[in-house]
BALOBA-1460 file (C-alpha; in Angstrom, 3 decimals):
// residues 248
<rec num="1" residu="r" x="13.891" y="-1.256" z="-11.151"/>
<rec num="2" residu="w" x="15.610" y="-0.761" z="-7.610"/>
<rec num="3" residu="f" x="12.156" y="-0.486" z="-6.213"/>
<rec num="4" residu="t" x="12.319" y="-4.313" z="-6.398"/>
<rec num="5" residu="h" x="14.313" y="-4.208" z="-3.389"/>
<rec num="6" residu="f" x="11.761" y="-2.569" z="-1.488"/>
<rec num="7" residu="y" x="9.144" y="-5.072" z="-2.197"/>
<rec num="8" residu="v" x="11.636" y="-8.147" z="-1.426"/>
<rec num="9" residu="v" x="12.082" y="-6.391" z="2.160"/>
<rec num="10" residu="s" x="8.181" y="-5.760" z="2.584"/>
<rec num="11" residu="v" x="7.436" y="-9.471" z="1.454"/>
<rec num="12" residu="l" x="9.888" y="-11.150" z="3.861"/>
<rec num="13" residu="w" x="9.552" y="-8.552" z="7.015"/>
<rec num="14" residu="n" x="5.836" y="-8.154" z="6.669"/>
<rec num="15" residu="g" x="5.174" y="-11.817" z="5.961"/>
<rec num="16" residu="f" x="7.185" y="-12.543" z="9.400"/>
<rec num="17" residu="l" x="4.856" y="-10.092" z="11.311"/>
<rec num="18" residu="l" x="1.790" y="-11.640" z="9.774"/>
<rec num="19" residu="i" x="2.690" y="-14.969" z="10.718"/>
<rec num="20" residu="w" x="3.302" y="-13.684" z="14.368"/>
<rec num="21" residu="l" x="0.001" y="-11.828" z="14.496"/>
<rec num="22" residu="f" x="-1.745" y="-14.715" z="13.037"/>
<rec num="23" residu="q" x="-0.531" y="-17.013" z="15.725"/>
<rec num="24" residu="a" x="-1.718" y="-14.479" z="18.368"/>
<rec num="25" residu="e" x="-5.048" y="-13.946" z="16.836"/>
<rec num="26" residu="f" x="-5.980" y="-17.545" z="16.068"/>
<rec num="27" residu="l" x="-3.531" y="-19.968" z="18.187"/>
<rec num="28" residu="g" x="-3.566" y="-17.858" z="21.474"/>
<rec num="29" residu="v" x="0.253" y="-17.265" z="20.992"/>
<rec num="30" residu="s" x="1.710" y="-14.359" z="22.759"/>
<rec num="31" residu="l" x="3.467" y="-11.892" z="20.710"/>
<rec num="32" residu="p" x="7.115" y="-11.743" z="21.237"/>
<rec num="33" residu="s" x="8.717" y="-9.764" z="24.217"/>
<rec num="34" residu="w" x="10.088" y="-7.186" z="21.671"/>
<rec num="35" residu="i" x="6.912" y="-6.295" z="20.101"/>
<rec num="36" residu="q" x="5.419" y="-5.767" z="23.535"/>
<rec num="37" residu="h" x="8.294" y="-3.632" z="24.318"/>
<rec num="38" residu="m" x="7.632" y="-1.670" z="21.087"/>
<rec num="39" residu="h" x="4.081" y="-1.357" z="22.077"/>
<rec num="40" residu="h" x="4.827" y="0.033" z="25.482"/>
<rec num="41" residu="a" x="7.384" y="2.644" z="24.108"/>
<rec num="42" residu="l" x="4.718" y="3.968" z="21.385"/>
<rec num="43" residu="g" x="2.185" y="4.047" z="24.334"/>
<rec num="44" residu="r" x="0.023" y="1.467" z="23.024"/>
<rec num="45" residu="d" x="-0.818" y="-0.047" z="26.193"/>
<rec num="46" residu="s" x="-2.297" y="2.904" z="27.525"/>
<rec num="47" residu="q" x="-4.326" y="3.559" z="24.557"/>
<rec num="48" residu="s" x="-5.994" y="-0.120" z="24.914"/>
<rec num="49" residu="k" x="-7.302" y="0.589" z="28.072"/>
<rec num="50" residu="d" x="-9.058" y="3.789" z="26.933"/>
<rec num="51" residu="t" x="-10.704" y="1.893" z="23.941"/>
<rec num="52" residu="g" x="-12.226" y="-0.681" z="25.887"/>
<rec num="53" residu="k" x="-12.342" y="-4.745" z="25.403"/>
<rec num="54" residu="y" x="-15.048" y="-4.478" z="22.840"/>
<rec num="55" residu="s" x="-13.099" y="-2.485" z="20.232"/>
<rec num="56" residu="s" x="-10.100" y="-4.018" z="21.163"/>
<rec num="57" residu="y" x="-11.607" y="-7.297" z="19.384"/>
<rec num="58" residu="y" x="-12.234" y="-5.680" z="16.264"/>
<rec num="59" residu="d" x="-8.660" y="-3.766" z="16.428"/>
<rec num="60" residu="h" x="-6.980" y="-7.141" z="16.497"/>
<rec num="61" residu="f" x="-8.965" y="-8.669" z="13.371"/>
<rec num="62" residu="s" x="-8.776" y="-5.349" z="11.421"/>
<rec num="63" residu="a" x="-4.964" y="-5.051" z="11.947"/>
<rec num="64" residu="l" x="-4.605" y="-8.958" z="11.058"/>
<rec num="65" residu="l" x="-6.449" y="-8.132" z="7.852"/>
<rec num="66" residu="v" x="-4.717" y="-4.708" z="6.944"/>
<rec num="67" residu="l" x="-1.451" y="-6.346" z="7.364"/>
<rec num="68" residu="l" x="-2.432" y="-9.459" z="4.970"/>
<rec num="69" residu="l" x="-3.608" y="-6.575" z="2.439"/>
<rec num="70" residu="l" x="-0.331" y="-4.720" z="3.032"/>
<rec num="71" residu="w" x="1.632" y="-8.279" z="2.176"/>
<rec num="72" residu="l" x="-0.205" y="-9.153" z="-0.627"/>
<rec num="73" residu="h" x="0.155" y="-5.666" z="-2.058"/>
<rec num="74" residu="s" x="3.875" y="-6.137" z="-1.736"/>
<rec num="75" residu="c" x="3.852" y="-9.310" z="-3.461"/>
<rec num="76" residu="r" x="1.875" y="-8.385" z="-6.442"/>
<rec num="77" residu="r" x="4.255" y="-5.309" z="-6.716"/>
<rec num="78" residu="l" x="7.284" y="-7.345" z="-6.405"/>
<rec num="79" residu="a" x="5.887" y="-9.676" z="-9.284"/>
<rec num="80" residu="e" x="5.139" y="-6.744" z="-11.369"/>
<rec num="81" residu="c" x="8.612" y="-5.487" z="-11.049"/>
<rec num="82" residu="l" x="9.963" y="-9.065" z="-11.714"/>
<rec num="83" residu="w" x="7.849" y="-9.795" z="-14.882"/>
<rec num="84" residu="t" x="5.626" y="-7.055" z="-15.828"/>
<rec num="85" residu="s" x="7.304" y="-3.377" z="-15.708"/>
<rec num="86" residu="v" x="9.936" y="-2.515" z="-18.253"/>
<rec num="87" residu="f" x="12.319" y="0.057" z="-16.632"/>
<rec num="88" residu="s" x="14.420" y="2.790" z="-18.260"/>
<rec num="89" residu="n" x="18.049" y="3.538" z="-17.283"/>
<rec num="90" residu="c" x="16.936" y="6.010" z="-14.698"/>
<rec num="91" residu="v" x="18.869" y="6.138" z="-11.449"/>
<rec num="92" residu="i" x="17.802" y="6.398" z="-7.564"/>
<rec num="93" residu="h" x="19.069" y="8.521" z="-5.190"/>
<rec num="94" residu="i" x="20.888" y="6.834" z="-2.240"/>
<rec num="95" residu="v" x="18.825" y="8.744" z="0.081"/>
<rec num="96" residu="q" x="15.527" y="7.902" z="-1.294"/>
<rec num="97" residu="y" x="16.940" y="4.100" z="-1.666"/>
<rec num="98" residu="c" x="17.553" y="4.009" z="2.259"/>
<rec num="99" residu="f" x="14.066" y="5.865" z="2.919"/>
<rec num="100" residu="g" x="12.358" y="3.055" z="0.894"/>
<rec num="101" residu="l" x="13.763" y="0.274" z="2.767"/>
<rec num="102" residu="a" x="13.066" y="1.805" z="6.072"/>
<rec num="103" residu="y" x="9.438" y="2.649" z="5.070"/>
<rec num="104" residu="y" x="8.280" y="-0.708" z="4.489"/>
<rec num="105" residu="v" x="9.579" y="-1.979" z="7.673"/>
<rec num="106" residu="a" x="7.975" y="0.961" z="9.552"/>
<rec num="107" residu="v" x="4.625" y="0.656" z="7.697"/>
<rec num="108" residu="g" x="4.138" y="-3.263" z="8.884"/>
<rec num="109" residu="s" x="5.275" y="-2.163" z="12.512"/>
<rec num="110" residu="t" x="2.782" y="0.560" z="12.455"/>
<rec num="111" residu="v" x="0.041" y="-1.843" z="11.630"/>
<rec num="112" residu="l" x="1.154" y="-4.331" z="14.233"/>
<rec num="113" residu="c" x="1.403" y="-1.683" z="16.899"/>
<rec num="114" residu="q" x="-2.525" y="-0.868" z="16.416"/>
<rec num="115" residu="v" x="-2.976" y="-4.143" z="18.191"/>
<rec num="116" residu="p" x="-3.544" y="-3.947" z="22.161"/>
<rec num="117" residu="t" x="-1.165" y="-6.499" z="23.679"/>
<rec num="118" residu="n" x="-3.545" y="-6.672" z="26.865"/>
<rec num="119" residu="v" x="-6.234" y="-8.446" z="25.220"/>
<rec num="120" residu="r" x="-6.567" y="-12.095" z="24.307"/>
<rec num="121" residu="n" x="-10.200" y="-12.055" z="22.645"/>
<rec num="122" residu="g" x="-10.627" y="-15.935" z="21.577"/>
<rec num="123" residu="k" x="-13.852" y="-14.936" z="19.940"/>
<rec num="124" residu="e" x="-15.081" y="-16.757" z="16.959"/>
<rec num="125" residu="l" x="-14.048" y="-15.385" z="13.639"/>
<rec num="126" residu="s" x="-17.727" y="-14.411" z="12.495"/>
<rec num="127" residu="m" x="-17.903" y="-12.244" z="15.722"/>
<rec num="128" residu="q" x="-14.954" y="-10.214" z="14.793"/>
<rec num="129" residu="i" x="-15.829" y="-9.293" z="10.885"/>
<rec num="130" residu="c" x="-17.533" y="-6.230" z="10.558"/>
<rec num="131" residu="w" x="-19.282" y="-4.192" z="7.595"/>
<rec num="132" residu="y" x="-16.268" y="-1.981" z="7.209"/>
<rec num="133" residu="h" x="-13.692" y="-4.813" z="6.588"/>
<rec num="134" residu="f" x="-15.867" y="-6.024" z="3.436"/>
<rec num="135" residu="v" x="-16.065" y="-2.578" z="2.284"/>
<rec num="136" residu="g" x="-12.478" y="-1.990" z="2.783"/>
<rec num="137" residu="v" x="-11.240" y="-5.440" z="1.060"/>
<rec num="138" residu="m" x="-13.831" y="-4.529" z="-1.973"/>
<rec num="139" residu="m" x="-12.018" y="-1.074" z="-2.431"/>
<rec num="140" residu="y" x="-8.390" y="-2.675" z="-1.980"/>
<rec num="141" residu="i" x="-9.451" y="-5.358" z="-4.916"/>
<rec num="142" residu="w" x="-10.827" y="-2.502" z="-7.152"/>
<rec num="143" residu="a" x="-7.963" y="-0.222" z="-6.814"/>
<rec num="144" residu="s" x="-5.261" y="-2.977" z="-7.089"/>
<rec num="145" residu="l" x="-6.844" y="-4.206" z="-10.217"/>
<rec num="146" residu="h" x="-6.778" y="-0.890" z="-11.816"/>
<rec num="147" residu="q" x="-3.230" y="-0.177" z="-10.771"/>
<rec num="148" residu="h" x="-2.185" y="-3.557" z="-12.382"/>
<rec num="149" residu="r" x="-3.977" y="-2.697" z="-15.572"/>
<rec num="150" residu="c" x="-2.302" y="0.720" z="-15.711"/>
<rec num="151" residu="l" x="0.997" y="-0.754" z="-15.050"/>
<rec num="152" residu="v" x="0.446" y="-3.320" z="-17.860"/>
<rec num="153" residu="i" x="-0.346" y="-0.378" z="-20.339"/>
<rec num="154" residu="l" x="2.775" y="1.468" z="-19.464"/>
<rec num="155" residu="a" x="4.825" y="-1.793" z="-20.071"/>
<rec num="156" residu="n" x="3.369" y="-2.446" z="-23.163"/>
<rec num="157" residu="l" x="4.261" y="0.882" z="-24.613"/>
<rec num="158" residu="r" x="7.921" y="-0.393" z="-24.687"/>
<rec num="159" residu="k" x="7.004" y="-4.046" z="-25.995"/>
<rec num="160" residu="s" x="5.871" y="-5.197" z="-29.286"/>
<rec num="161" residu="k" x="2.817" y="-7.187" z="-29.636"/>
<rec num="162" residu="s" x="4.746" y="-10.436" z="-29.431"/>
<rec num="163" residu="g" x="5.895" y="-9.209" z="-26.018"/>
<rec num="164" residu="k" x="9.383" y="-8.193" z="-26.827"/>
<rec num="165" residu="v" x="11.086" y="-4.985" z="-25.313"/>
<rec num="166" residu="i" x="11.583" y="-2.736" z="-28.509"/>
<rec num="167" residu="s" x="11.901" y="0.476" z="-26.810"/>
<rec num="168" residu="l" x="13.091" y="2.107" z="-23.188"/>
<rec num="169" residu="s" x="11.951" y="5.804" z="-24.284"/>
<rec num="170" residu="h" x="8.662" y="7.467" z="-23.086"/>
<rec num="171" residu="s" x="5.374" y="7.328" z="-24.739"/>
<rec num="172" residu="v" x="1.726" y="8.882" z="-24.155"/>
<rec num="173" residu="p" x="-0.136" y="6.118" z="-22.382"/>
<rec num="174" residu="s" x="-3.773" y="5.590" z="-23.017"/>
<rec num="175" residu="g" x="-6.622" y="3.205" z="-21.690"/>
<rec num="176" residu="d" x="-8.322" y="2.688" z="-18.441"/>
<rec num="177" residu="w" x="-7.593" y="5.534" z="-15.947"/>
<rec num="178" residu="f" x="-5.241" y="6.973" z="-18.094"/>
<rec num="179" residu="e" x="-7.939" y="8.742" z="-19.906"/>
<rec num="180" residu="r" x="-8.595" y="11.061" z="-16.704"/>
<rec num="181" residu="v" x="-5.246" y="11.086" z="-15.335"/>
<rec num="182" residu="s" x="-1.335" y="11.072" z="-16.263"/>
<rec num="183" residu="c" x="-0.518" y="8.925" z="-13.326"/>
<rec num="184" residu="p" x="-3.253" y="6.451" z="-12.345"/>
<rec num="185" residu="h" x="-1.060" y="4.040" z="-10.822"/>
<rec num="186" residu="y" x="-0.054" y="6.659" z="-8.237"/>
<rec num="187" residu="f" x="-3.757" y="7.428" z="-7.840"/>
<rec num="188" residu="a" x="-4.755" y="3.894" z="-7.162"/>
<rec num="189" residu="e" x="-1.618" y="3.375" z="-4.720"/>
<rec num="190" residu="l" x="-3.465" y="6.128" z="-2.534"/>
<rec num="191" residu="l" x="-6.865" y="4.292" z="-2.899"/>
<rec num="192" residu="i" x="-5.171" y="1.171" z="-1.709"/>
<rec num="193" residu="y" x="-3.903" y="2.872" z="1.524"/>
<rec num="194" residu="v" x="-7.266" y="4.385" z="2.107"/>
<rec num="195" residu="s" x="-9.033" y="1.212" z="1.849"/>
<rec num="196" residu="m" x="-6.787" y="0.257" z="4.813"/>
<rec num="197" residu="a" x="-7.961" y="2.886" z="6.555"/>
<rec num="198" residu="v" x="-11.739" y="1.855" z="5.756"/>
<rec num="199" residu="t" x="-10.593" y="-1.495" z="7.152"/>
<rec num="200" residu="f" x="-9.434" y="-0.086" z="10.125"/>
<rec num="201" residu="g" x="-12.996" y="1.090" z="10.587"/>
<rec num="202" residu="l" x="-12.056" y="4.762" z="9.511"/>
<rec num="203" residu="h" x="-11.218" y="5.582" z="13.257"/>
<rec num="204" residu="n" x="-7.520" y="4.832" z="13.472"/>
<rec num="205" residu="a" x="-5.736" y="8.336" z="13.676"/>
<rec num="206" residu="t" x="-2.160" y="6.717" z="13.150"/>
<rec num="207" residu="w" x="-3.105" y="4.900" z="9.856"/>
<rec num="208" residu="w" x="-4.566" y="8.103" z="8.666"/>
<rec num="209" residu="c" x="-1.249" y="9.769" z="9.136"/>
<rec num="210" residu="v" x="0.270" y="7.037" z="6.794"/>
<rec num="211" residu="v" x="-2.515" y="7.958" z="4.499"/>
<rec num="212" residu="m" x="-1.390" y="11.416" z="4.473"/>
<rec num="213" residu="y" x="2.122" y="10.530" z="3.755"/>
<rec num="214" residu="v" x="1.395" y="8.517" z="0.814"/>
<rec num="215" residu="l" x="-1.047" y="11.344" z="-0.537"/>
<rec num="216" residu="f" x="1.708" y="14.039" z="-0.596"/>
<rec num="217" residu="n" x="4.449" y="11.316" z="-1.838"/>
<rec num="218" residu="q" x="2.535" y="10.273" z="-4.546"/>
<rec num="219" residu="a" x="0.932" y="13.720" z="-5.618"/>
<rec num="220" residu="l" x="4.298" y="15.214" z="-5.911"/>
<rec num="221" residu="a" x="5.464" y="12.294" z="-8.307"/>
<rec num="222" residu="a" x="2.326" y="12.491" z="-10.107"/>
<rec num="223" residu="v" x="2.969" y="16.265" z="-10.572"/>
<rec num="224" residu="l" x="6.532" y="16.012" z="-11.916"/>
<rec num="225" residu="c" x="5.177" y="13.064" z="-14.314"/>
<rec num="226" residu="h" x="2.485" y="15.372" z="-15.501"/>
<rec num="227" residu="e" x="4.694" y="18.229" z="-16.355"/>
<rec num="228" residu="f" x="7.185" y="15.993" z="-18.096"/>
<rec num="229" residu="y" x="4.230" y="14.819" z="-20.360"/>
<rec num="230" residu="q" x="3.275" y="18.328" z="-21.110"/>
<rec num="231" residu="k" x="6.851" y="19.435" z="-21.665"/>
<rec num="232" residu="n" x="7.703" y="16.631" z="-24.158"/>
<rec num="233" residu="f" x="4.685" y="15.708" z="-26.018"/>
<rec num="234" residu="s" x="2.965" y="18.794" z="-27.778"/>
<rec num="235" residu="s" x="-0.083" y="16.860" z="-28.278"/>
<rec num="236" residu="y" x="-0.628" y="15.867" z="-24.957"/>
<rec num="237" residu="p" x="-4.332" y="15.670" z="-23.743"/>
<rec num="238" residu="k" x="-5.223" y="18.832" z="-21.957"/>
<rec num="239" residu="h" x="-8.101" y="17.366" z="-20.197"/>
<rec num="240" residu="r" x="-6.079" y="15.167" z="-18.308"/>
<rec num="241" residu="k" x="-5.014" y="15.667" z="-14.525"/>
<rec num="242" residu="a" x="-2.098" y="14.924" z="-12.893"/>
<rec num="243" residu="f" x="-3.333" y="13.077" z="-9.931"/>
<rec num="244" residu="i" x="-6.779" y="12.716" z="-8.823"/>
<rec num="245" residu="p" x="-9.702" y="12.728" z="-11.673"/>
<rec num="246" residu="f" x="-11.397" y="15.921" z="-12.406"/>
<rec num="247" residu="v" x="-9.675" y="17.445" z="-9.126"/>
<rec num="248" residu="f" x="-5.875" y="17.757" z="-9.414"/>
């Protein structure tokens, strides 16, 4: 339940960044000086000179779209933490808690730093939209829907038919992607970040580093959960993988 704090921070911080980027994209407002200093410190200015003006048009819109998707993802996860999930009495380590808070600040800043500061495009919105924006958004919606369904399934294991919480114990989930993997909500999280990489046009190396972090982080959590199920439930389905259907 302390993950709720992560999403509160993400909604506020990334919403703030989204407003600034929206103003820069559509209203011609310059990004604040502290953002430009951050770009300079990370070497973004030199990168933007190499990419060329044409690709920079798409960098602007792609970053805006990815930041919007990240913000919407945080909003949904916050709502699920508040009104859907039923948490047990497990605790979180203080290091993990502090890291989680820093992560959601850093990941939004990472998106913003993909925008060249030396380009003011002024192009029509229809001129900036590319095929991979459509593919990325559709993949994002698909993965988000399945993640929500899986979280609802987990929550319902601890509720009566009337919706009242009757237990905090663990049970074996079934339905949707649970038929193939033990932790489909973790797999969906990975797909959500991959969808953002697609939205970036598949060529953003920085965001692929974020995807790799999410891959290893979620895979580790999935393996631990999978081992817990196998240890505590003798009749646990043997065909289920831990994280990726049919693979891992």
